[in-house]
C-alpha positions as CSV (number, residue, x, y, z in Angstrom):
1,M,0.0,0.0,0.0
2,L,1.3,3.5,-0.8
3,L,2.0,5.9,2.0
4,N,-0.4,8.6,1.0
5,S,-3.1,8.6,3.7
6,K,-3.6,12.0,5.2
7,N,-4.2,10.3,8.6
8,L,-0.5,9.3,8.9
9,S,2.0,11.5,10.6
10,V,4.2,11.9,7.5
11,L,5.7,15.0,5.8
12,E,7.0,15.1,2.3
13,V,10.4,16.7,2.1
14,Q,13.2,17.4,-0.3
15,V,16.7,17.0,1.0
16,L,18.7,20.3,0.7
17,G,22.0,19.3,2.3
18,I,24.0,17.6,5.0
19,Y,25.4,19.5,7.9
20,Q,27.4,17.7,10.7
21,A,25.3,14.6,10.7
22,K,22.0,16.6,10.4
23,I,20.0,16.6,7.2
24,E,18.4,19.8,6.1
25,V,15.1,19.3,4.3
26,K,12.4,21.5,2.8
27,T,8.7,20.6,3.1
28,I,6.2,21.1,0.3
29,S,5.0,24.3,2.0
30,G,8.6,25.7,1.9
31,K,9.5,25.3,5.6
32,C,13.0,24.2,6.3
33,L,13.7,21.5,9.0
34,F,16.4,19.3,10.2
35,V,16.1,15.5,10.1
36,Y,18.2,13.5,12.5
37,P,19.6,10.1,11.3
38,T,19.5,7.1,13.5
39,Q,22.7,5.8,15.0
40,T,22.7,2.9,12.4
41,Q,22.3,5.5,9.6
42,K,25.1,7.7,11.0
43,D,27.5,4.7,10.9
44,D,26.5,3.6,7.3
45,P,28.6,5.1,4.5
46,L,26.2,3.8,1.9
47,F,23.4,5.7,3.6
48,W,25.4,9.0,3.2
49,Q,26.3,8.2,-0.4
50,S,22.7,7.4,-1.2
51,L,21.6,10.7,0.4
52,K,24.0,12.6,-1.7
53,D,22.5,11.0,-4.8
54,I,19.0,11.8,-3.6
55,I,20.1,15.5,-3.2
56,K,21.5,15.6,-6.7
57,A,18.3,14.0,-8.1
58,K,16.1,16.4,-6.1
59,L,13.8,13.5,-5.0
60,W,11.1,13.9,-2.3
61,L,11.1,11.6,0.7
62,P,8.7,10.9,3.5
63,I,9.7,11.7,7.1
64,N,8.0,11.0,10.4
65,K,6.4,14.3,11.7
66,T,7.0,13.6,15.3
67,L,10.5,12.1,15.3
68,N,11.8,14.1,12.3
69,Q,13.4,10.9,10.9
70,L,13.4,9.4,7.5
71,I,10.9,6.5,7.1
72,D,12.8,3.2,6.3
73,S,10.1,1.8,4.1
74,D,10.2,4.9,1.8
75,W,6.7,5.5,0.4
76,L,5.3,2.0,1.2
77,V,3.6,0.7,4.3
78,P,2.7,-2.9,5.1
79,L,-0.8,-4.1,4.3
80,N,-2.9,-5.2,7.3
81,T,-4.0,-8.7,6.3
């Protein structure tokens, strides 16, 4: 199932840059925020390289509104079966 329900606590953001293990993002409404990577993400060089590629491609990602963290499953959520 796609992550597009308005009932979920998700913000759509575009990554602007990386500053000392903080990720600066811009919401659809133009507000700038910082996203804080988890410890696992901080220690993963592939995560940082992927993030640089995402910045270059200007892709939009979902983040958790309350935790200000990237959502691991991207735009998908598991189906409740």
